[in-house]
C-alpha positions, 0 to 999 in steps of 0.5 A, a space after each residue: 164494409 162499403 161494398 156490403 149488400 144492403 137489403 132494399 127498402 119496403 117501397 123498393 121490394 114492393 115495386 120490384 114485385 109489381 114489375 115482376 108481376 107485370 112482366 108475367 102478363 107478357 108470358 103467362 096466358 090470360 084467362 077468365 072464369 064465368 062469374 056468379 052474381 056474388 062475384 064467385 068463379 064457376 068451376 070448369 068454366 075457365 077459358 083463355 082470353 086475349 092477353 092484357 099485357 101490363 106495360 110501364 104506364 100500368 106499372 107506375 099507375 098501379 100504386 095510384 090505382 091501388 090506393 084509389 081502387 079500380 072495378 076489380 080491386 078495392 082501393 086502400 085509401 080507407 086503411 091509409 087515411 085511418 093510419 094517418 088519423 090514428 097517427 094524429 090521435 097518437 100525437 095528441 095523446 103523446 103531447 099530454 105526456 100520458 103514454 110516457 107516464 103510462 109506459 114508465 109506470 107499467 115498466 116500474 110496476 112490472 117488477 122485472 116480469 115484463 116477459 109475462 106481458 108477451 103471452 097475455 098480449 099475444 092471446 088477446 090479439 089471437 082472439 081477435 084474429 080467430 073471432 073476426 080476423 083482426 089484422 089491419 085493425 092492429 096497425 093502431 097498436 104498433 106505435 104503443 107497443 114498440 116503446 114499451 118493449 124497448 123500455 123493458 129491454 127487448 128489441 123492436 122485433 119482439 114488439 112487432 112479433 107479439 102483435 103480427 104473430 099473435 093476430 096472425 096465429 088467430 087468423 091462421 086458426 080462424 074458428 068463427 071469422 066471418 071474413 075467412 071462415 064464413 065466406 069460405 064456408 058459404 062459398 063451399 055450401 056448408 055451415 061455418 060450424 062444420 070442422 070448427 073442432 079441427 080449426 080450434 086445434 089448429 088455433 091452439 097449436 099454432 098459437 102455442 107454438 108462436 108464443 113459445 117462439 117469441 118468448 124464447 127469443 125475448 128471453 134470449 135477447 134480454 140476457 144477451 143483446 148480441 143475440 137480437 136480430 136487430 142488435 146492430 141498430 138497437 141503439 138507433 131504434 131506442 134513439 128513434 123511439 125517444 120516449 123509451 128513454 125519457 125521464 118522466 114523473 108519476 102519472 098525474 090525475 089529468 094523465 090518468 083520465 087521458 089513459 082511461 079514455 085512451 083505453 076506452 077508445 080502443 075497447 069501443 074500437 074492438 067492440 065495434 068491429 066484431 060482427 056480433 050477429 054473424 057470430 050469434 044471430 040471436 045477439 041483436 042488442 047493438 042493432 036494437 039499441 041503435 034503432 031505439 036511438 034513431 026513433 027518439 024525437 029530436 035526439 035521434 036527429 041530433 045523433 044522426 039518422 045514419 048511425 051504424 050499430 056496433 058490429 057493422 063498423 069498419 075503417 070509415 067509422 073507426 077513422 071517425 072515432 079516433 078523430 073524435 077521441 083526438 079532440 076529446 082527449 086534447 081537451 081533457 088534457 088541457 090543450 088549446 084548440 091550436 095545440 090539438 090541431 098542431 099535434 094531429 097534423 104532426 102525428 099524421 106526418 109521422 105515419 105518411 110513409 106507412 100509409 104509402 106502403 099500404 097503397 103500393 102493396 095494393 098495386 100488386 093486386 091491381 096488376 094481377 086482376 087487370 092482367 087477368 093472371 089470377 084465374 089462370 093460376 087458379 086454373 092450374 091448380 084445378 087441373 093439377 090436383 084432380 084425382 089424387 090420393 086424399 092426404 096427397 090432395 090435401 098437402 098439395 092443396 095447401 101448397 097451392 094456396 101458398 102462391 095463391 095467397 102471395 098473389 091474393 093476400 086478402 082472405 075474403 078475396 081469396 075465399 071468394 076466388 078460389 073456394 067455389 072451385 076448390 071445394 067441389 074439387 075436394 069432394 070429388 076427390 073424397 075429401 070433405 069440403 070443410 077440410 078445403 076451408 080449413 086448408 085455405 085459411 091455414 095456408 093463407 094464415 102462414 103466408 100472411 105472417 111474412 108475405 110482402 104483398 100483404 099491406 099489414 105485414 109491410 105496414 107493421 115492419 114500417 111502424 116498427 122500424 124493422 127492415 124486411 130482411 131482419 123480419 124474415 131471419 127472425 120468423 123463418 124458422 117459425 114459418 117452417 114449423 107451422 107449415 110442417 105441423 099444419 101440413 100433418 093436421 090437414 093430411 090427417 083431416 083429409 082421411 078422418 073427415 
């Protein structure tokens, strides 16, 4: 039907949110808190300030400033550039034919048991989420898993769900994640180990529910394709991810070496991002090894005195890793220099749209911070939650963090902004500070499974060719289930201590 409503694109949705937030700066009072040297708000110091209204100029500049960064908001350029370089890396690997052959071999060798991959992969991603907050790093896996799932008879939503919900359940139940639990616990003045049993419970329960939800959906659509949320675009998805339908021969010895290098690259990436010493202060093998290499005459200079040990790597370093491995894999795959360069450019071009989504999503935070709305919204929570019974306080605090996460999707930024206020408020109401830490990260974890302000969500959907409305239709029931169960757990925590 020509008059049928069509959901706007991800770009339009994000830009409409930017406009709405900018409009809010004209009606919502601007405010400020006193800030410590560590950038934390000081409870009880809120004051209204002169409004900093955001107009058309700020609206249209926000994606640019979101990409490049401002004094109040870190830019998305590192993540966006990583996405493009990874696209180049994937372009090189794809041109060797190794991915096609590897996917075909995996599907053929599964003997009709492809569904077993779903819980295995979700547990792996969840362990990354609970240990070090694996989120942006998962962007690299979507272009790999989507074709594989299509070849196995699943839809693109299944592939996106395995990664996004797997890592998301891990972040939701962060146990030792230094970027969520660590920062929040430090802001609350407690050890990150306090309350770990409760967080482990949330991790196990949330992950089990997520796995069951995705597995049940996968079984249903594999038996009845019409049950898919993306049934009407399934054929188009298969056509787009064309390698899912190619006839490929057996894996050659060269392709096997490429696949080994491909896997090693991801092992290095994951190992380099885990904050080993933050998890265990006695684990210093990477620091000592790097220091020893720096100290070797000549070799230390050849390797570079600026080497950073595993555990301290982030997007700049893993971007370098994928750039290097693009060259290495290209040469091992028998490609000439011109072919490698061409494959890198072609692969990067495929992911430019995703890189743009990340910067656009960051523009929302630019408007929020420059319009000085964040402190006002936080102050409303500070005033409204004081003096309530423990379970009511816990539940309302959880609900308070839902809009706060929508406005500040960064878990580290949300912890730094809110926990210095919410943790003392929690103690005043007789609820231990570690309960507030758990409330914050659980609420943020649920919201970040679907919020359009979170660049990871929008980037994942763009990579998987899943429209935002389809994702909401798929994940809506799961969000309601996770919300209900987590509310019960934090209410019990507030009484049990």
